[in-house]
C-alpha positions as CSV (number, residue, x, y, z in Angstrom):
1,M,6.4,3.8,-9.0
2,K,8.0,0.3,-8.4
3,F,10.6,0.8,-11.1
4,T,12.0,4.0,-9.8
5,R,12.1,2.3,-6.7
6,T,13.8,-0.2,-8.1
7,L,16.8,2.1,-9.9
8,A,16.9,4.2,-6.4
9,L,17.6,1.1,-4.8
10,I,20.5,-0.2,-7.2
11,A,22.1,3.4,-7.1
12,S,21.9,3.5,-3.4
13,A,23.5,0.0,-2.9
14,T,26.3,0.9,-5.4
15,L,27.1,4.1,-3.3
16,V,27.0,2.2,-0.3
17,L,29.4,-0.4,-1.6
18,A,31.7,2.1,-3.2
19,A,31.8,3.8,0.3
20,C,32.7,1.0,2.2
21,S,35.3,-0.4,-0.2
22,K,37.4,2.8,-0.2
23,D,41.0,2.8,0.3
24,S,42.8,2.3,3.6
25,D,45.1,2.9,6.1
26,E,47.3,5.5,7.1
27,T,49.3,7.7,4.3
28,T,52.4,6.9,6.0
29,V,52.2,3.0,4.3
30,A,55.0,2.9,1.8
31,V,53.9,2.9,-1.7
32,K,55.3,-0.2,-3.7
33,E,56.3,0.3,-7.3
34,N,53.9,-1.0,-10.0
35,T,51.6,-3.2,-8.0
36,N,48.9,-2.2,-10.3
37,A,49.3,-4.6,-13.3
38,L,46.4,-2.8,-15.0
39,L,48.6,0.3,-15.4
40,T,50.4,-1.5,-18.2
41,Y,47.3,-0.6,-20.2
42,V,47.5,3.1,-19.6
43,P,49.5,5.3,-22.3
44,T,52.0,7.7,-20.4
45,D,49.8,10.7,-22.5
46,T,46.6,9.7,-21.0
47,I,44.4,12.7,-20.8
48,Y,43.0,11.4,-17.2
49,V,43.9,8.6,-15.3
50,A,42.5,7.1,-11.5
51,A,44.2,4.4,-10.1
52,N,45.1,2.7,-6.7
53,L,48.4,1.0,-6.3
54,E,47.8,-0.5,-3.1
55,P,44.9,-3.3,-2.5
56,V,42.5,-2.4,0.4
57,P,43.4,-4.2,3.6
58,E,40.5,-6.5,4.6
59,D,40.2,-5.2,8.4
60,I,39.6,-1.8,7.1
61,I,36.9,-3.0,4.6
62,D,34.9,-5.1,7.6
63,A,35.4,-1.7,9.9
64,Y,33.1,0.5,7.0
65,M,30.9,-2.4,6.3
66,A,30.2,-2.9,10.2
67,R,29.5,0.9,10.4
68,F,27.4,1.0,7.3
69,Q,25.5,-2.4,8.0
70,P,22.1,-0.4,9.3
71,V,22.1,1.3,5.9
72,L,22.6,-2.0,3.9
73,D,20.0,-3.6,6.4
74,I,17.3,-0.9,5.0
75,L,18.6,-1.7,1.1
76,S,18.3,-5.4,2.0
77,E,14.6,-5.0,3.0
78,E,13.9,-3.0,-0.4
79,V,15.6,-5.6,-2.1
80,D,12.8,-8.3,-0.4
81,K,10.1,-6.1,-1.4
82,F,11.2,-5.7,-5.1
83,R,11.8,-9.3,-5.5
84,A,8.6,-10.1,-3.5
85,D,6.4,-7.6,-6.2
86,Y,8.3,-9.3,-9.2
87,G,7.7,-12.7,-8.0
88,S,3.9,-11.8,-7.9
89,G,4.0,-10.7,-11.5
90,G,4.1,-6.7,-10.6
91,Y,6.9,-6.1,-13.3
92,E,5.7,-8.3,-16.2
93,G,7.0,-7.1,-19.5
94,N,9.6,-4.9,-18.0
95,V,13.1,-5.8,-19.1
96,M,15.0,-3.6,-16.5
97,A,13.0,-5.1,-13.8
98,T,13.9,-8.6,-15.2
99,L,17.7,-7.9,-15.3
100,A,17.6,-6.2,-11.8
101,S,15.9,-9.8,-10.6
102,A,18.6,-11.9,-12.3
103,V,21.2,-10.0,-11.1
104,L,19.8,-10.0,-7.2
105,D,19.3,-13.6,-7.6
106,E,23.1,-14.2,-8.4
107,L,23.9,-11.5,-5.2
108,G,21.8,-14.3,-3.3
109,G,19.3,-11.3,-2.5
110,N,21.9,-9.8,0.0
111,I,24.1,-6.5,-0.7
112,S,27.4,-7.1,0.8
113,V,31.2,-7.5,0.0
114,E,30.6,-11.5,0.1
115,S,27.9,-11.4,-2.3
116,L,29.9,-9.7,-4.8
117,E,33.0,-12.1,-4.3
118,N,30.8,-14.6,-5.0
119,L,30.7,-13.2,-8.7
120,G,34.5,-12.9,-8.5
121,I,34.8,-9.4,-7.7
122,T,36.6,-8.4,-4.6
123,A,37.1,-5.1,-3.0
124,Q,40.9,-5.4,-2.4
125,S,41.4,-5.4,-6.3
126,H,43.2,-3.2,-8.3
127,R,41.3,-0.7,-10.3
128,V,42.0,1.8,-13.0
129,I,40.1,4.4,-15.3
130,Y,41.7,6.2,-18.1
131,A,41.2,7.6,-21.6
132,M,41.5,6.6,-24.9
133,G,41.3,9.9,-26.5
134,I,38.9,11.2,-24.5
135,F,36.6,7.8,-24.1
136,P,36.9,6.6,-20.5
137,V,38.3,2.9,-20.1
138,I,37.6,1.1,-16.6
139,R,39.7,-1.9,-16.0
140,I,38.9,-3.8,-12.5
141,E,41.0,-6.9,-11.5
142,L,38.9,-10.0,-10.9
143,D,39.5,-12.7,-8.3
144,D,38.2,-15.3,-10.5
145,A,37.1,-14.5,-14.0
146,V,35.5,-17.9,-14.4
147,K,32.8,-17.1,-11.6
148,L,32.1,-13.9,-13.3
149,Q,31.6,-15.6,-16.5
150,E,29.2,-18.4,-15.1
151,A,27.2,-15.7,-13.7
152,I,26.7,-13.6,-16.6
153,A,25.4,-17.0,-18.3
154,R,22.8,-17.8,-15.4
155,I,21.6,-13.9,-15.8
156,E,21.2,-14.5,-19.5
157,A,19.3,-17.9,-18.9
158,K,17.1,-16.2,-16.3
159,M,16.1,-13.3,-18.7
160,G,15.6,-15.7,-21.6
161,F,17.8,-14.6,-24.2
162,E,21.8,-14.2,-24.6
163,I,23.8,-10.8,-25.1
164,P,25.4,-11.9,-28.5
165,E,29.2,-12.3,-28.1
166,K,31.6,-10.6,-30.5
167,D,35.4,-11.7,-31.3
168,F,38.5,-10.1,-31.7
169,N,41.3,-12.0,-32.5
170,G,40.3,-15.0,-30.4
171,K,39.1,-13.4,-27.6
172,P,35.1,-12.8,-27.0
173,Y,33.6,-9.1,-25.8
174,W,29.9,-8.0,-25.6
175,H,29.0,-4.9,-27.5
176,V,25.7,-3.2,-26.3
177,A,24.3,-0.3,-28.7
178,E,20.8,1.0,-29.6
179,A,19.9,1.5,-33.3
180,G,20.7,4.7,-34.9
181,I,23.2,5.5,-31.8
182,P,26.9,5.8,-33.0
183,V,28.2,5.3,-29.8
184,G,28.3,1.8,-27.8
185,A,29.1,0.2,-24.6
186,Y,32.2,-2.4,-24.7
187,I,32.5,-5.4,-22.2
188,A,35.3,-7.9,-22.1
189,I,36.4,-10.3,-19.3
190,L,40.0,-10.6,-19.9
191,D,42.9,-12.4,-18.3
192,G,42.2,-11.6,-14.5
193,H,40.1,-8.6,-15.1
194,L,37.0,-6.9,-16.4
195,A,37.3,-4.2,-19.0
196,M,34.3,-1.8,-19.7
197,S,34.5,1.5,-22.1
198,V,32.2,3.4,-24.3
199,F,33.3,4.9,-27.9
200,P,32.0,5.4,-31.0
201,T,31.3,1.9,-33.2
202,N,33.0,3.5,-36.3
203,A,36.3,3.4,-34.1
204,E,36.4,-0.2,-33.8
205,D,39.3,-0.4,-36.1
206,Q,41.5,1.9,-34.3
207,L,40.4,1.1,-30.6
208,L,39.4,-2.5,-30.2
209,A,42.9,-3.7,-30.2
210,S,43.7,-1.4,-27.0
211,F,40.6,-1.9,-25.3
212,M,41.2,-5.7,-25.8
213,G,44.4,-5.3,-24.2
214,Q,46.0,-6.8,-27.2
215,D,47.8,-3.6,-28.2
216,T,49.7,-2.1,-25.0
217,P,51.5,1.1,-25.3
218,S,55.3,0.7,-25.1
219,Q,55.3,4.2,-22.8
220,N,52.5,3.2,-20.0
221,L,52.4,4.2,-16.5
222,A,53.2,0.8,-15.3
223,S,56.7,1.4,-16.8
224,T,56.9,5.1,-15.8
225,N,55.8,4.5,-12.1
226,A,54.5,8.0,-12.8
227,L,51.6,7.8,-10.5
228,A,54.0,6.5,-7.6
229,I,56.1,9.6,-8.3
230,M,53.3,11.7,-8.2
231,N,51.8,10.3,-5.0
232,S,55.1,11.0,-3.5
233,Q,55.3,14.4,-4.6
234,K,51.8,15.5,-3.7
235,G,51.4,13.5,-0.3
236,Y,49.0,11.3,-1.8
237,S,48.4,7.3,-0.4
238,G,48.5,4.5,-3.0
239,Y,45.3,3.7,-2.1
240,G,43.8,6.4,-4.7
241,S,45.1,8.9,-7.0
242,G,45.0,10.5,-10.2
243,Y,45.3,13.5,-12.8
244,L,43.3,15.5,-15.6
245,D,45.6,17.0,-18.1
246,L,43.5,20.1,-19.0
247,Q,46.1,21.0,-21.7
248,R,45.8,17.4,-23.2
249,L,41.9,17.9,-22.9
250,S,41.8,21.3,-24.7
251,D,43.9,19.7,-27.6
252,E,41.8,16.6,-27.9
253,M,38.7,18.8,-28.2
254,M,39.9,21.8,-30.3
255,D,42.3,20.4,-32.7
256,P,40.3,19.0,-35.8
257,D,43.4,16.6,-36.5
258,S,43.6,14.8,-32.9
259,A,42.7,11.1,-32.3
260,T,39.5,11.8,-30.9
261,H,38.0,13.8,-33.9
262,N,39.3,11.2,-36.2
263,Y,37.5,8.6,-33.7
264,L,34.3,10.2,-34.1
265,G,33.7,10.3,-38.0
266,P,31.0,11.6,-39.7
267,E,28.3,10.2,-37.8
268,I,28.8,12.2,-34.9
269,D,28.3,15.9,-35.3
270,F,31.2,17.7,-33.3
271,D,31.7,20.9,-35.1
272,T,35.0,22.4,-34.7
273,T,34.8,25.2,-37.6
274,D,34.7,27.7,-35.0
275,F,38.2,26.6,-33.5
276,D,40.4,28.5,-35.8
277,E,44.2,29.1,-35.4
278,V,43.7,32.4,-33.0
279,C,40.9,30.5,-31.1
280,I,43.2,27.5,-30.7
281,A,46.1,29.7,-29.3
282,E,44.0,32.1,-27.2
283,A,42.5,28.9,-25.6
284,R,45.8,27.1,-24.9
285,A,47.3,30.3,-23.4
286,M,44.3,30.3,-20.9
287,V,44.6,26.5,-20.0
288,A,48.5,27.1,-19.7
289,K,47.7,29.1,-16.4
290,A,46.1,26.0,-14.8
291,P,47.2,23.1,-16.9
292,R,46.6,20.3,-14.8
293,M,44.5,18.7,-11.7
294,T,45.4,16.2,-9.2
295,G,43.6,14.4,-6.6
296,G,44.3,11.7,-4.1
297,V,43.6,9.9,-0.6
298,T,45.9,11.5,1.9
299,R,44.6,9.7,4.6
300,L,42.0,6.2,5.5
301,T,41.8,4.7,8.9
302,A,38.5,3.0,9.9
303,D,37.2,6.3,11.2
304,E,38.7,8.9,8.9
305,I,39.1,9.7,5.1
306,G,41.3,12.2,4.1
307,V,41.1,13.7,0.0
308,R,43.3,16.3,-1.2
309,Y,42.9,18.0,-4.8
310,E,45.1,20.3,-6.5
311,L,44.6,22.4,-9.5
312,E,48.4,23.4,-10.5
313,I,48.9,27.0,-11.6
314,E,51.3,28.8,-13.3
315,R,53.7,29.9,-10.7
316,T,53.6,33.8,-11.1
317,L,49.8,33.5,-10.8
318,A,49.8,31.4,-8.1
319,G,52.2,33.5,-5.9
320,T,50.0,36.5,-6.7
321,L,46.9,34.6,-5.5
322,A,48.6,33.5,-2.5
323,A,49.5,37.2,-1.8
324,L,45.7,38.1,-1.7
325,V,45.2,35.7,1.5
326,S,45.2,37.4,5.0
327,D,46.4,35.8,8.4
328,T,42.7,35.3,9.4
329,P,42.7,32.1,11.6
330,V,41.1,29.0,10.4
331,A,38.0,27.4,11.3
332,V,38.4,25.4,14.3
333,D,37.0,21.2,15.0
334,G,35.4,20.6,17.9
335,D,31.7,20.0,19.3
336,H,30.3,23.0,17.2
337,L,27.3,22.8,14.7
338,L,29.8,24.6,12.4
339,S,33.0,27.0,12.4
340,G,34.0,28.8,8.8
341,S,36.4,31.1,7.9
342,V,37.1,33.3,4.9
343,A,40.4,34.8,4.8
344,V,40.8,37.5,1.8
345,Q,42.2,41.0,1.8
346,V,38.9,42.6,-0.1
347,G,40.8,45.5,-1.2
348,K,43.9,43.7,-2.9
349,L,41.4,41.1,-4.4
350,R,39.4,44.1,-6.1
351,S,42.7,45.4,-7.1
352,F,43.8,42.0,-8.6
353,I,40.7,41.6,-10.5
354,L,40.5,45.1,-11.6
355,E,43.8,44.7,-13.2
356,K,42.9,41.4,-15.1
357,A,40.0,43.1,-16.6
358,N,41.9,46.2,-17.4
359,E,44.4,43.6,-19.1
360,I,41.7,42.1,-21.6
361,V,40.2,45.6,-22.2
362,A,43.7,47.0,-23.8
363,S,44.3,43.3,-25.6
364,P,41.2,41.9,-26.1
365,F,40.7,38.1,-27.5
366,Q,40.4,38.1,-30.9
367,C,38.4,34.5,-31.1
368,A,35.0,35.1,-31.9
369,M,33.8,32.5,-29.3
370,L,35.7,34.8,-26.1
371,Q,33.8,38.0,-27.1
372,E,31.5,37.8,-24.4
373,L,34.7,37.6,-22.1
374,N,35.9,40.9,-23.8
375,Q,32.1,42.5,-23.0
376,G,32.4,41.1,-19.1
377,A,35.7,42.6,-18.5
378,V,34.5,46.2,-19.9
379,D,31.6,46.1,-17.4
380,L,33.5,44.6,-14.9
381,A,36.1,47.3,-15.2
382,E,33.3,49.8,-14.9
383,Q,32.0,48.6,-11.7
384,L,35.1,48.0,-9.9
385,N,36.5,51.5,-10.9
386,V,33.9,52.8,-8.3
387,P,35.5,53.7,-5.2
388,M,34.9,51.2,-2.5
389,P,33.6,52.0,1.2
390,P,36.9,52.2,3.5
391,M,34.8,49.6,5.6
392,V,34.6,47.1,2.7
393,N,38.1,48.2,1.1
394,N,39.6,47.1,4.7
395,L,38.0,43.9,5.0
396,M,40.5,40.9,5.7
397,G,38.5,38.2,6.7
398,A,35.4,37.0,8.5
399,R,35.0,34.0,10.9
400,V,31.9,32.4,12.6
401,R,30.9,29.7,14.9
402,V,27.4,28.5,15.4
403,D,27.1,26.4,18.4
404,D,23.4,25.5,18.5
405,Y,20.5,26.0,15.9
406,E,17.0,24.6,15.7
407,P,15.3,24.4,12.8
408,G,12.2,26.7,12.8
409,Q,13.6,28.7,15.5
410,D,14.4,32.4,14.7
411,P,18.1,32.4,13.7
412,L,18.7,35.3,16.1
413,Q,17.6,33.2,19.1
414,G,20.4,30.6,18.5
415,N,24.1,30.5,20.0
416,G,27.0,31.7,17.8
417,L,30.4,34.1,17.6
418,L,31.2,36.4,14.7
419,A,34.3,38.3,14.0
420,L,35.2,40.6,11.2
421,H,38.9,40.8,10.7
422,V,39.6,44.2,9.2
423,D,42.4,47.1,9.2
424,K,42.0,49.5,11.6
425,P,39.0,48.3,13.3
426,E,38.4,51.5,15.1
427,M,37.0,52.8,11.5
428,F,34.3,50.1,11.6
429,V,33.2,51.4,15.3
430,G,32.9,54.8,13.9
431,M,30.9,54.4,11.2
432,A,28.5,52.1,13.5
433,S,28.5,55.0,16.0
434,M,27.0,57.2,13.3
435,M,24.7,54.8,12.0
436,V,23.1,53.6,15.6
437,P,22.5,56.0,17.8
438,G,24.1,55.7,21.4
439,F,26.5,53.2,20.0
440,E,29.6,55.2,20.9
441,E,28.8,55.0,24.5
442,L,29.7,51.3,24.6
443,D,33.4,52.6,24.2
444,L,34.6,49.5,22.3
445,A,37.8,50.8,21.8
446,N,38.7,51.0,25.9
447,Q,36.9,47.5,26.8
448,K,38.8,44.4,27.7
449,E,35.7,42.1,28.1
450,P,32.6,41.7,25.9
451,V,30.0,44.2,26.1
452,E,26.4,43.5,26.0
453,I,24.7,45.7,23.6
454,P,21.4,46.9,25.2
455,S,18.2,45.5,23.3
456,E,16.8,48.9,22.7
457,M,19.8,49.8,20.6
458,L,19.5,46.7,18.7
459,N,15.5,47.3,18.4
460,M,15.1,43.8,18.9
461,E,13.6,42.3,22.1
462,G,14.7,38.8,23.5
463,V,17.9,38.9,21.5
464,S,21.1,38.9,23.6
465,V,24.2,40.2,21.8
466,S,28.1,41.2,23.1
467,A,30.5,42.9,21.2
468,L,34.5,43.2,21.6
469,M,36.8,44.8,19.8
470,S,40.4,43.7,19.5
471,E,43.7,45.2,17.3
472,N,42.5,43.7,13.9
473,A,39.1,42.6,14.5
474,I,35.4,43.1,15.7
475,G,33.3,40.6,17.3
476,A,30.0,39.7,18.5
477,A,28.7,36.9,20.2
478,L,24.8,36.1,19.5
479,G,23.1,34.2,22.9
480,G,24.2,34.7,26.6
481,Q,25.9,31.3,26.7
482,T,28.7,32.2,24.2
483,A,29.5,35.8,25.4
484,K,32.0,34.0,27.5
485,D,34.1,32.7,24.6
486,L,34.0,35.8,22.7
487,K,37.3,37.2,24.3
488,Q,39.0,33.8,23.2
489,F,37.5,33.9,19.9
490,M,39.0,36.7,19.3
491,A,42.3,36.2,20.4
492,A,42.8,33.5,17.9
493,K,46.1,33.0,16.1
494,P,46.4,32.0,12.4
495,Q,47.5,28.7,12.2
496,D,47.9,28.1,8.5
497,G,49.2,30.4,6.0
498,G,47.4,30.4,2.6
499,T,44.0,29.0,3.5
500,F,41.6,31.4,2.4
501,F,38.3,29.3,3.3
502,S,37.9,26.8,5.7
503,V,34.9,25.1,6.9
504,S,34.1,22.4,9.8
505,Y,30.7,21.2,10.5
506,D,28.8,18.4,12.2
507,M,27.6,16.1,9.1
508,A,25.0,14.3,11.1
509,R,23.3,17.3,12.6
510,Q,23.5,19.1,9.2
511,L,21.4,16.3,7.6
512,E,19.0,16.5,10.6
513,I,18.7,20.2,10.0
514,Q,18.1,19.9,6.6
515,Q,15.6,17.5,7.2
516,A,13.6,19.4,9.7
517,M,14.1,22.5,7.2
518,A,12.0,20.6,4.5
519,Q,9.3,19.6,7.0
520,N,9.0,23.4,8.4
521,W,8.8,24.5,4.6
522,D,6.0,22.1,4.1
523,I,8.0,20.4,1.4
524,D,5.4,17.6,0.2
525,Y,7.0,14.6,-1.8
526,D,5.0,13.3,-4.7
527,V,2.7,10.4,-4.1
528,E,4.4,8.8,-7.3
529,H,8.0,9.0,-5.9
530,S,6.6,8.6,-2.1
531,E,8.6,5.1,-1.6
532,V,11.7,6.6,-3.2
533,H,11.8,9.6,-0.5
534,E,10.9,7.1,2.6
535,L,14.0,5.0,1.6
536,A,16.0,8.1,0.9
537,D,14.6,9.1,4.5
538,A,15.5,5.8,6.3
539,I,19.0,5.8,5.0
540,K,19.6,9.7,6.0
541,S,18.5,8.3,9.5
542,S,21.0,5.7,9.4
543,Y,23.6,8.0,8.2
544,E,23.0,10.4,11.2
545,S,24.0,7.8,13.7
546,I,27.5,7.2,11.6
547,L,28.7,10.5,10.5
548,G,30.9,12.6,12.5
549,R,32.4,15.7,11.1
550,S,33.6,16.8,7.6
551,R,36.3,19.7,7.2
552,V,37.3,21.5,4.1
553,D,40.2,23.7,3.7
554,V,40.8,25.6,0.4
555,S,44.5,27.2,-0.2
556,F,46.6,28.9,-2.4
557,T,50.2,27.8,-2.5
558,G,52.9,28.6,-4.7
559,E,52.1,25.7,-6.9
560,G,48.3,26.4,-7.1
561,L,44.9,26.0,-5.5
562,V,44.6,23.1,-2.7
563,I,41.3,21.5,-1.8
564,E,41.8,19.5,1.7
565,S,38.8,17.6,3.0
566,R,38.5,15.3,5.7
567,M,35.4,13.0,7.0
568,T,35.2,11.7,10.4
569,F,33.1,8.8,11.5
570,K,31.2,8.1,15.0
């Protein structure tokens, strides 16, 4: 449908521009204190916040815009189609299409950083999102507030009606809400910035002054410089970081006397009767084990984006979890389609889970809302009390490297490497010898080079598999091209203690395989949505020429769970 295509267009444009205006340069850039004046509006006890402390250098923005220009060109073509359809009367009576047309007119029919700057919005602005109670507030620094006000006036004129302005102590704002819905959207152009929020209309008396910037908190993130301090502690850059306070969030949601519940009022059904004192205490105890999540940009150049997330975990528990990680080598970067690693001592993991299940069984939750957890612990304890086979209990990790794979091809015809890291690998070989006739004749324990497994032993014609055993692993090479790499693959050394999962893959190749698999599986698009899928496919093709590799490392440290992600571009 035409309107569906329009929505997809707008959404795609938003994502592209967001990607192109991401934060910049190396993390070695010094963070300056209080460069984001918008933090003045953010109370120190906010439940969540995300902001940048440094503007984006123009050369970095230009580099991303140039790289994503093919995608923008595709979107511009869709803009032209929509505007032509709209001009010929194809959207008569469609209010949202009229709004889209008016907005695109203001953008000059062009999706670019320059068109946004014509509205007074710059990619080099400071931004912040934070919570009033639990309700979000977004503030975006404007290059020219007058330009935006004039653009809104022109959009209203083209639509044929004005959005009624309201006044709060001499400052205008817009309130957009549907009849019968107790929550509305609030928009205001204030001194040098755009403010947007969503909160209950019956909370205006309590929240409007804060939203309009006329009641700023005495203790705020600008005065305490809390984000800059966190960035220094966590290794985040000043180009984007934030946190979510899970303890404060749980208190706001469960405590019937919290500010959030006072804001909601009787018009909004939010039953807290099940949150008795016992439930609140038990929930707080659970959340205290992982009280806060943080995240931030660690590296961003013209060719690379790095982001880290950290779930802060109570130190004793964090240490216990870190002890479950084995010294299995992590995934490696390179020209491979995919490299992955899991480094977990299965036997210790089983014991840990069993211990926690038994603790719940011995001292079950009293809260009525948590009774399913009690039964789940009972069931889990019963399952884990069954002895595990030694070959499973001794498993320390697994690694895989996929060199090549063609969609539609039998996976066994590809090329790749696999290693199972185990305690006492000879035990695994012994088990295989009992299950596979003739396997003992390979004599893996005394081999220094990969041994090709006869096809009749595998019972698979045309499949080449070689095997090798080391002191702590059993490896296999699939495809004759990879057999020569198996020995080196098996000899890899641990690179990062605490990393229990890692993966590195070719993003463009992954998109290509994904699309080919959809075709091979005869996934037909609905005729009604075919234009949307055509747009998506065109954008995907453009991305394939842009995207490099993606890497994710998940680790346990003495402070918690850490997720490191990195994307490179061609």
